[in-house]
SEFI-412801 format. One record per residue (C-alpha): residue number from 1; z negated, x negated, y negated; residue in three letters. Coordinates in pm, whole numbers, plus 50000, padded with zeros to 5 digits. Layout:
N
doba | pz | px | py | drenfi
NUM | Z | X | Y | ALA
...
***
This chain:
414
doba | pz | px | py | drenfi
1 | 52491 | 50248 | 50649 | MET
2 | 52696 | 50295 | 50414 | ALA
3 | 52470 | 50227 | 50026 | THR
4 | 52511 | 50604 | 49895 | LYS
5 | 52607 | 50643 | 49503 | ALA
6 | 52509 | 50834 | 49231 | ALA
7 | 52657 | 51238 | 49250 | PRO
8 | 52977 | 51267 | 49084 | ALA
9 | 52939 | 51600 | 49058 | GLN
10 | 52619 | 51772 | 49076 | THR
11 | 52317 | 51630 | 48763 | PRO
12 | 52014 | 51579 | 48945 | LEU
13 | 51713 | 51610 | 48803 | PRO
14 | 51641 | 51245 | 48651 | VAL
15 | 51935 | 51107 | 48459 | SER
16 | 51911 | 50687 | 48442 | ILE
17 | 51920 | 50827 | 47983 | THR
18 | 51598 | 51012 | 48065 | GLU
19 | 51479 | 50590 | 48211 | VAL
20 | 51594 | 50405 | 47910 | ARG
21 | 51446 | 50683 | 47676 | ASP
22 | 51088 | 50720 | 47852 | ALA
23 | 51098 | 50273 | 47872 | ALA
24 | 51140 | 50249 | 47486 | GLN
25 | 50851 | 50559 | 47452 | ARG
26 | 50627 | 50350 | 47626 | ILE
27 | 50743 | 49997 | 47535 | ARG
28 | 50419 | 49809 | 47448 | GLY
29 | 50155 | 50024 | 47554 | SER
30 | 50211 | 49923 | 47913 | VAL
31 | 50261 | 49577 | 48052 | VAL
32 | 50597 | 49447 | 48107 | ARG
33 | 50505 | 49312 | 48483 | THR
34 | 50694 | 49032 | 48657 | PRO
35 | 50940 | 49028 | 48869 | THR
36 | 50920 | 48617 | 49090 | LEU
37 | 51075 | 48486 | 49399 | VAL
38 | 50810 | 48457 | 49661 | SER
39 | 50975 | 48154 | 49816 | LYS
40 | 50725 | 48152 | 50149 | THR
41 | 50798 | 48539 | 50191 | LEU
42 | 51176 | 48447 | 50148 | SER
43 | 51133 | 48185 | 50406 | ASP
44 | 50914 | 48399 | 50633 | LEU
45 | 51161 | 48706 | 50633 | THR
46 | 51559 | 48514 | 50591 | GLY
47 | 51609 | 48699 | 50250 | ALA
48 | 51595 | 48588 | 49911 | THR
49 | 51235 | 48784 | 49820 | VAL
50 | 51138 | 48880 | 49480 | TYR
51 | 50860 | 49119 | 49387 | LEU
52 | 50690 | 49309 | 49124 | LYS
53 | 50385 | 49292 | 49009 | PHE
54 | 50311 | 49613 | 48920 | GLU
55 | 49940 | 49573 | 49031 | ASN
56 | 49834 | 49410 | 48676 | LEU
57 | 49890 | 49679 | 48509 | GLN
58 | 49556 | 49806 | 48374 | PHE
59 | 49450 | 50024 | 48580 | THR
60 | 49625 | 49812 | 48815 | ALA
61 | 49838 | 50066 | 48922 | ALA
62 | 50250 | 50171 | 48839 | TYR
63 | 50098 | 50501 | 48763 | LYS
64 | 50083 | 50438 | 48417 | GLU
65 | 50449 | 50487 | 48358 | ARG
66 | 50571 | 50822 | 48452 | GLY
67 | 50164 | 50907 | 48333 | ALA
68 | 50182 | 50797 | 47936 | LEU
69 | 50572 | 50918 | 47899 | ASN
70 | 50444 | 51252 | 48034 | THR
71 | 50182 | 51276 | 47754 | LEU
72 | 50404 | 51119 | 47484 | LEU
73 | 50666 | 51469 | 47480 | GLN
74 | 50369 | 51705 | 47523 | LEU
75 | 50314 | 51889 | 47187 | ASP
76 | 50016 | 51884 | 46962 | GLU
77 | 49949 | 52269 | 47096 | THR
78 | 49968 | 52078 | 47481 | ALA
79 | 49761 | 51735 | 47299 | ARG
80 | 49437 | 51936 | 47158 | SER
81 | 49394 | 52159 | 47505 | LYS
82 | 49406 | 51888 | 47709 | GLY
83 | 49523 | 51792 | 48060 | VAL
84 | 49523 | 51850 | 48346 | ILE
85 | 49512 | 51631 | 48785 | ALA
86 | 49412 | 51678 | 49093 | ALA
87 | 49400 | 51339 | 49256 | SER
88 | 49190 | 51039 | 49432 | ALA
89 | 49350 | 50748 | 49354 | GLY
90 | 49573 | 50583 | 49114 | ASN
91 | 49742 | 50823 | 48946 | HIS
92 | 49392 | 50998 | 48843 | ALA
93 | 49297 | 50621 | 48675 | GLN
94 | 49668 | 50574 | 48495 | GLY
95 | 49642 | 50965 | 48384 | LEU
96 | 49247 | 50932 | 48236 | ALA
97 | 49349 | 50562 | 48061 | TYR
98 | 49624 | 50705 | 47890 | HIS
99 | 49498 | 51027 | 47754 | ALA
100 | 49210 | 50888 | 47642 | THR
101 | 49391 | 50584 | 47463 | ARG
102 | 49591 | 50882 | 47300 | LEU
103 | 49259 | 51129 | 47214 | GLY
104 | 49408 | 51368 | 47474 | ILE
105 | 49140 | 51573 | 47644 | PRO
106 | 49165 | 51527 | 48043 | SER
107 | 49008 | 51667 | 48333 | THR
108 | 49052 | 51527 | 48686 | ILE
109 | 48960 | 51761 | 49016 | VAL
110 | 48868 | 51486 | 49317 | MET
111 | 48747 | 51680 | 49663 | PRO
112 | 48409 | 51616 | 49754 | LEU
113 | 48401 | 51382 | 49970 | ASN
114 | 48594 | 51061 | 49663 | THR
115 | 48441 | 50775 | 49677 | PRO
116 | 48196 | 50687 | 49414 | THR
117 | 48363 | 50383 | 49292 | VAL
118 | 48688 | 50664 | 49286 | LYS
119 | 48467 | 50869 | 49067 | VAL
120 | 48314 | 50649 | 48834 | THR
121 | 48633 | 50398 | 48747 | GLN
122 | 48805 | 50768 | 48643 | THR
123 | 48522 | 50887 | 48444 | GLU
124 | 48534 | 50512 | 48315 | GLY
125 | 48877 | 50687 | 48170 | HIS
126 | 48701 | 50862 | 47956 | GLY
127 | 48874 | 51142 | 48181 | ALA
128 | 48565 | 51458 | 48300 | ASN
129 | 48593 | 51439 | 48610 | VAL
130 | 48500 | 51769 | 48871 | ILE
131 | 48439 | 51759 | 49263 | LEU
132 | 48536 | 52061 | 49432 | HIS
133 | 48649 | 52118 | 49816 | GLY
134 | 48625 | 51937 | 50170 | GLU
135 | 49031 | 51851 | 50081 | THR
136 | 49265 | 51730 | 49825 | PHE
137 | 49434 | 52101 | 49893 | ASP
138 | 49146 | 52224 | 49790 | ALA
139 | 49101 | 52025 | 49441 | ALA
140 | 49498 | 52039 | 49382 | TYR
141 | 49406 | 52474 | 49378 | ALA
142 | 49101 | 52388 | 49155 | HIS
143 | 49335 | 52277 | 48905 | SER
144 | 49530 | 52454 | 48884 | ARG
145 | 49293 | 52749 | 48846 | GLU
146 | 49175 | 52557 | 48589 | LEU
147 | 49470 | 52518 | 48414 | GLU
148 | 49568 | 52886 | 48427 | ALA
149 | 49214 | 52942 | 48323 | GLU
150 | 49136 | 52690 | 48021 | LYS
151 | 49529 | 52620 | 47917 | GLY
152 | 49530 | 52310 | 48062 | TYR
153 | 49863 | 52112 | 48078 | THR
154 | 49928 | 52001 | 48411 | PHE
155 | 50042 | 51655 | 48509 | VAL
156 | 50171 | 51627 | 48835 | HIS
157 | 50128 | 51328 | 49029 | PRO
158 | 50544 | 51270 | 49151 | PHE
159 | 50699 | 51549 | 49145 | ASP
160 | 50792 | 51631 | 48740 | ASP
161 | 51131 | 51512 | 48552 | ALA
162 | 50919 | 51324 | 48343 | ARG
163 | 50656 | 51146 | 48582 | ILE
164 | 50987 | 51070 | 48768 | ILE
165 | 51198 | 50907 | 48448 | ALA
166 | 50864 | 50702 | 48409 | GLY
167 | 50822 | 50571 | 48686 | GLN
168 | 51132 | 50473 | 48715 | GLY
169 | 51100 | 50210 | 48442 | THR
170 | 50942 | 49983 | 48734 | ALA
171 | 51268 | 49910 | 48874 | ALA
172 | 51531 | 49906 | 48522 | LEU
173 | 51261 | 49602 | 48366 | GLU
174 | 51330 | 49466 | 48799 | MET
175 | 51700 | 49455 | 48770 | LEU
176 | 51647 | 49330 | 48378 | GLU
177 | 51515 | 49064 | 48512 | ASP
178 | 51690 | 48990 | 48848 | VAL
179 | 52039 | 49204 | 48824 | PRO
180 | 52173 | 48992 | 49097 | GLU
181 | 51966 | 49169 | 49323 | LEU
182 | 52153 | 49385 | 49648 | ASP
183 | 51850 | 49580 | 49742 | ALA
184 | 51534 | 49707 | 49664 | LEU
185 | 51289 | 49859 | 49898 | VAL
186 | 51057 | 50123 | 49797 | ILE
187 | 50720 | 50265 | 49908 | PRO
188 | 50740 | 50662 | 49938 | ILE
189 | 50446 | 50956 | 49904 | GLY
190 | 50539 | 51191 | 49703 | GLY
191 | 50909 | 51030 | 49598 | GLY
192 | 50857 | 50961 | 49210 | GLY
193 | 50855 | 50598 | 49223 | LEU
194 | 51155 | 50571 | 49467 | ILE
195 | 51352 | 50832 | 49307 | SER
196 | 51280 | 50680 | 48921 | GLY
197 | 51420 | 50320 | 49126 | ALA
198 | 51693 | 50536 | 49291 | ALA
199 | 51815 | 50616 | 48947 | VAL
200 | 51829 | 50271 | 48828 | VAL
201 | 51947 | 50158 | 49125 | ALA
202 | 52252 | 50359 | 49120 | LYS
203 | 52350 | 50374 | 48787 | SER
204 | 52630 | 50167 | 48570 | GLU
205 | 52858 | 50125 | 48884 | GLY
206 | 52576 | 49896 | 49053 | ARG
207 | 52606 | 49948 | 49474 | ALA
208 | 52202 | 49888 | 49543 | LEU
209 | 52102 | 49938 | 49854 | GLU
210 | 51761 | 50171 | 49827 | VAL
211 | 51578 | 50190 | 50137 | VAL
212 | 51226 | 50388 | 50094 | GLY
213 | 50906 | 50309 | 50271 | VAL
214 | 50615 | 50509 | 50500 | GLU
215 | 50356 | 50423 | 50697 | ALA
216 | 50424 | 50559 | 51104 | GLU
217 | 50130 | 50745 | 51041 | LEU
218 | 50268 | 50976 | 50721 | TYR
219 | 50643 | 51018 | 50751 | PRO
220 | 50649 | 51305 | 50543 | SER
221 | 51009 | 51263 | 50374 | MET
222 | 51103 | 51088 | 50683 | TYR
223 | 51052 | 51448 | 50882 | ASN
224 | 51201 | 51609 | 50535 | ARG
225 | 51522 | 51404 | 50452 | ILE
226 | 51604 | 51375 | 50855 | ARG
227 | 51416 | 51745 | 50963 | GLY
228 | 51217 | 51631 | 51159 | THR
229 | 50836 | 51660 | 51281 | SER
230 | 50623 | 51402 | 51364 | MET
231 | 50264 | 51419 | 51274 | PRO
232 | 50132 | 51331 | 50937 | CYS
233 | 49788 | 51289 | 50971 | GLU
234 | 49542 | 50942 | 51098 | GLY
235 | 49332 | 50680 | 50934 | ASP
236 | 49601 | 50446 | 50743 | THR
237 | 49603 | 50125 | 50545 | LEU
238 | 49833 | 50292 | 50278 | ALA
239 | 49649 | 50568 | 50209 | GLU
240 | 49806 | 50564 | 49893 | GLY
241 | 50151 | 50667 | 50008 | ILE
242 | 49998 | 50939 | 50297 | ALA
243 | 50098 | 51263 | 50143 | VAL
244 | 50189 | 51567 | 50373 | LYS
245 | 50416 | 51681 | 50191 | GLU
246 | 50647 | 51544 | 49923 | PRO
247 | 50811 | 51700 | 49648 | GLY
248 | 51054 | 51941 | 49596 | GLY
249 | 51247 | 51731 | 49302 | ILE
250 | 51182 | 51444 | 49445 | THR
251 | 51346 | 51513 | 49767 | SER
252 | 51654 | 51582 | 49668 | LYS
253 | 51653 | 51279 | 49526 | MET
254 | 51570 | 51101 | 49773 | VAL
255 | 51844 | 51281 | 49972 | GLU
256 | 52090 | 51205 | 49727 | ALA
257 | 52075 | 50824 | 49608 | LEU
258 | 51830 | 50697 | 49871 | VAL
259 | 52015 | 50520 | 50143 | ASP
260 | 51696 | 50442 | 50418 | ASP
261 | 51356 | 50522 | 50554 | ILE
262 | 51200 | 50334 | 50727 | VAL
263 | 50924 | 50367 | 50852 | LEU
264 | 50625 | 50071 | 50888 | VAL
265 | 50351 | 50039 | 51120 | SER
266 | 49973 | 49994 | 51028 | GLU
267 | 49956 | 49613 | 51162 | ARG
268 | 50263 | 49513 | 50924 | ARG
269 | 50054 | 49684 | 50674 | LEU
270 | 49768 | 49475 | 50741 | GLU
271 | 50014 | 49140 | 50794 | GLU
272 | 50161 | 49184 | 50446 | ALA
273 | 49818 | 49305 | 50254 | VAL
274 | 49674 | 48989 | 50412 | SER
275 | 50000 | 48756 | 50330 | LEU
276 | 50023 | 48907 | 49991 | LEU
277 | 49663 | 48751 | 49912 | LEU
278 | 49713 | 48411 | 50071 | GLN
279 | 50052 | 48276 | 49961 | ILE
280 | 50059 | 48512 | 49630 | GLU
281 | 49688 | 48450 | 49583 | LYS
282 | 49720 | 48872 | 49453 | THR
283 | 49596 | 49185 | 49569 | VAL
284 | 49780 | 49471 | 49658 | VAL
285 | 49604 | 49795 | 49857 | GLU
286 | 49861 | 49897 | 50155 | GLY
287 | 50076 | 50120 | 50000 | ALA
288 | 50155 | 49821 | 49738 | GLY
289 | 50244 | 49635 | 50024 | ALA
290 | 50458 | 49869 | 50208 | ALA
291 | 50764 | 49726 | 50083 | GLY
292 | 50680 | 49348 | 50240 | LEU
293 | 50610 | 49529 | 50589 | ALA
294 | 50974 | 49668 | 50532 | ALA
295 | 51135 | 49340 | 50546 | LEU
296 | 50828 | 49170 | 50768 | LEU
297 | 50893 | 49464 | 51038 | ALA
298 | 51257 | 49472 | 51016 | GLU
299 | 51392 | 49076 | 50926 | PRO
300 | 51757 | 49135 | 51088 | LYS
301 | 51788 | 49445 | 50844 | ARG
302 | 51781 | 49217 | 50505 | PHE
303 | 51860 | 48853 | 50607 | ARG
304 | 52028 | 48701 | 50368 | GLY
305 | 51966 | 48927 | 50077 | LYS
306 | 51920 | 48950 | 49764 | LYS
307 | 51575 | 49193 | 49740 | VAL
308 | 51360 | 49310 | 49532 | GLY
309 | 51054 | 49520 | 49605 | THR
310 | 50757 | 49647 | 49427 | ILE
311 | 50381 | 49531 | 49478 | LEU
312 | 50324 | 49892 | 49310 | CYS
313 | 49921 | 49888 | 49312 | GLY
314 | 49626 | 49676 | 49340 | GLY
315 | 49319 | 49969 | 49439 | ASN
316 | 49209 | 49841 | 49731 | ILE
317 | 48792 | 49916 | 49818 | ASP
318 | 48654 | 49549 | 49879 | PRO
319 | 48498 | 49582 | 50205 | ARG
320 | 48816 | 49701 | 50394 | LEU
321 | 49002 | 49407 | 50248 | LEU
322 | 48776 | 49158 | 50363 | ALA
323 | 48804 | 49340 | 50756 | ASN
324 | 49247 | 49342 | 50693 | VAL
325 | 49186 | 48970 | 50622 | LEU
326 | 48910 | 48908 | 50894 | LEU
327 | 49195 | 49068 | 51154 | ARG
328 | 49470 | 48886 | 51023 | ASP
329 | 49238 | 48554 | 51115 | LEU
330 | 49205 | 48746 | 51454 | ALA
331 | 49529 | 48768 | 51562 | ARG
332 | 49679 | 48481 | 51402 | SER
333 | 49406 | 48305 | 51698 | GLY
334 | 49207 | 48105 | 51344 | ARG
335 | 48954 | 48353 | 51468 | LEU
336 | 48843 | 48444 | 51775 | ALA
337 | 48583 | 48610 | 52064 | ARG
338 | 48569 | 48455 | 52382 | LEU
339 | 48388 | 48690 | 52629 | ARG
340 | 48282 | 48338 | 52837 | ILE
341 | 48082 | 48378 | 53242 | ARG
342 | 47759 | 48211 | 53239 | LEU
343 | 47454 | 48196 | 53558 | GLN
344 | 47182 | 48236 | 53375 | ASP
345 | 46982 | 47939 | 53455 | ARG
346 | 46861 | 47605 | 53223 | PRO
347 | 47127 | 47429 | 53002 | GLY
348 | 47412 | 47676 | 53075 | ALA
349 | 47461 | 47740 | 52750 | LEU
350 | 47428 | 47424 | 52653 | PHE
351 | 47681 | 47308 | 52915 | ASN
352 | 47908 | 47564 | 52708 | VAL
353 | 47903 | 47396 | 52352 | ALA
354 | 47952 | 47070 | 52462 | ARG
355 | 48298 | 47188 | 52507 | ILE
356 | 48306 | 47397 | 52204 | PHE
357 | 48214 | 47055 | 52025 | HIS
358 | 48422 | 46827 | 52182 | GLU
359 | 48729 | 47063 | 52106 | GLN
360 | 48647 | 47043 | 51779 | GLY
361 | 48586 | 47412 | 51721 | VAL
362 | 48352 | 47554 | 51486 | ASN
363 | 48124 | 47853 | 51690 | ILE
364 | 48011 | 48072 | 51384 | ILE
365 | 47811 | 48395 | 51619 | GLU
366 | 47672 | 48386 | 51994 | VAL
367 | 47602 | 48681 | 52180 | TYR
368 | 47394 | 48741 | 52543 | HIS
369 | 47395 | 49063 | 52692 | GLN
370 | 47203 | 49046 | 53004 | ARG
371 | 47091 | 49401 | 53025 | VAL
372 | 47459 | 49622 | 52978 | PHE
373 | 47651 | 49455 | 53235 | THR
374 | 47801 | 49518 | 53553 | THR
375 | 47730 | 49102 | 53635 | LEU
376 | 47457 | 49056 | 53936 | PRO
377 | 47128 | 49026 | 53818 | ALA
378 | 47115 | 48677 | 53752 | LYS
379 | 47483 | 48647 | 53546 | GLY
380 | 47527 | 48690 | 53271 | LEU
381 | 47789 | 48766 | 52981 | ILE
382 | 47830 | 48573 | 52636 | THR
383 | 47993 | 48639 | 52350 | ASP
384 | 48114 | 48342 | 52168 | ILE
385 | 48264 | 48415 | 51819 | GLU
386 | 48440 | 48103 | 51696 | CYS
387 | 48682 | 47969 | 51456 | GLU
388 | 48987 | 47737 | 51544 | THR
389 | 49255 | 47533 | 51370 | ARG
390 | 49506 | 47809 | 51533 | ASP
391 | 49691 | 47956 | 51812 | ARG
392 | 49742 | 47614 | 51984 | ASP
393 | 49406 | 47516 | 51905 | HIS
394 | 49253 | 47769 | 52034 | LEU
395 | 49457 | 47802 | 52392 | ASP
396 | 49321 | 47403 | 52436 | ARG
397 | 48976 | 47517 | 52364 | LEU
398 | 49067 | 47831 | 52653 | MET
399 | 49202 | 47567 | 52900 | THR
400 | 48970 | 47331 | 52874 | ALA
401 | 48640 | 47605 | 52975 | LEU
402 | 48879 | 47718 | 53245 | ARG
403 | 48889 | 47373 | 53388 | ARG
404 | 48535 | 47344 | 53345 | ALA
405 | 48487 | 47645 | 53605 | GLN
406 | 48439 | 47951 | 53336 | TYR
407 | 48553 | 48254 | 53372 | GLU
408 | 48726 | 48313 | 53010 | VAL
409 | 48874 | 48567 | 52861 | SER
410 | 48977 | 48679 | 52444 | PRO
411 | 48824 | 48965 | 52296 | VAL
412 | 49161 | 49100 | 52207 | GLU
413 | 49230 | 49367 | 51898 | LEU
414 | 49433 | 49645 | 51987 | ALA
***
């Protein structure tokens, strides 16, 4: 696919000058996060992979950039009245943190079902949090009502030129650090980050390929650009980019500047989150790992190229992260649950456990099932959860069990 160049005639809502101005404006007030090459991920994908660690921002996400750039351009009247936003995620925390730091009152409207940890974190950054409605749309509508009633300034999470210019500063820093990049692979939610990044990538005669990434469950920008009508729904690990309707401004910019959009599965997102923790020792949320997920899903496309991606956020629930890691261990064969048919007689479980011992496999849990089974009354099913070194080790264990005349099958993940 040919790489798009910046439009020569119709000016876009955000220019490289505005991104550079934003960089000067926010300099010293956000972290200039590092861009580092990952040798191991490069070996895995076949590309030379550069990671920009935006999960190291104070609120653990790039959203601070656009929020601060917007706040710094408010006049004194707007500052005194305060700002408002509808968000249950990183935008809420980034806006609240910098508004409080600048002495600007902030109000964040969140749906009633927002997890308590997100409410308390946002309140901890100094915002007045209002819980309203069962959905984000209801919270958003209420925030616009309060905007009109109280005279607040509404700060959109993505569909605002000031936000886009601020988010583009992440790509500006990345290309200052690694000017020889061939491609940027950027997560897409509402489109603010990729719009700003694409402005930078296509400026000053550069020929960088810009590829957006969305979760398969929420292909909203893909639908908008390609004229498709795939559903946008479901529980995705990449909740930070689970947007049903992309912005009008951002859609225009993506259509003009972005070369392609890739959709990634939940399994690839889980794998990417797990690899970043195991290899780079960094915690990244599902949306932040979307760029790596695309590299894993389409290695031929990026092989031999120098590719940069932005780890755009690190706010993931610890229990969800633990679940992702355990599922990854199971898929790699290092954690398994084996279902074994036994005869209900003394020593049956001992004989099975002896084979596990002989094969050097650690037993974690044993689940005996005598009643809820289709086997005869004297039969039973035993599920044994165990820990192995790798897939080959697990295969050797199952072979040994079958040689001992046991019926055994793995309990597979979806």
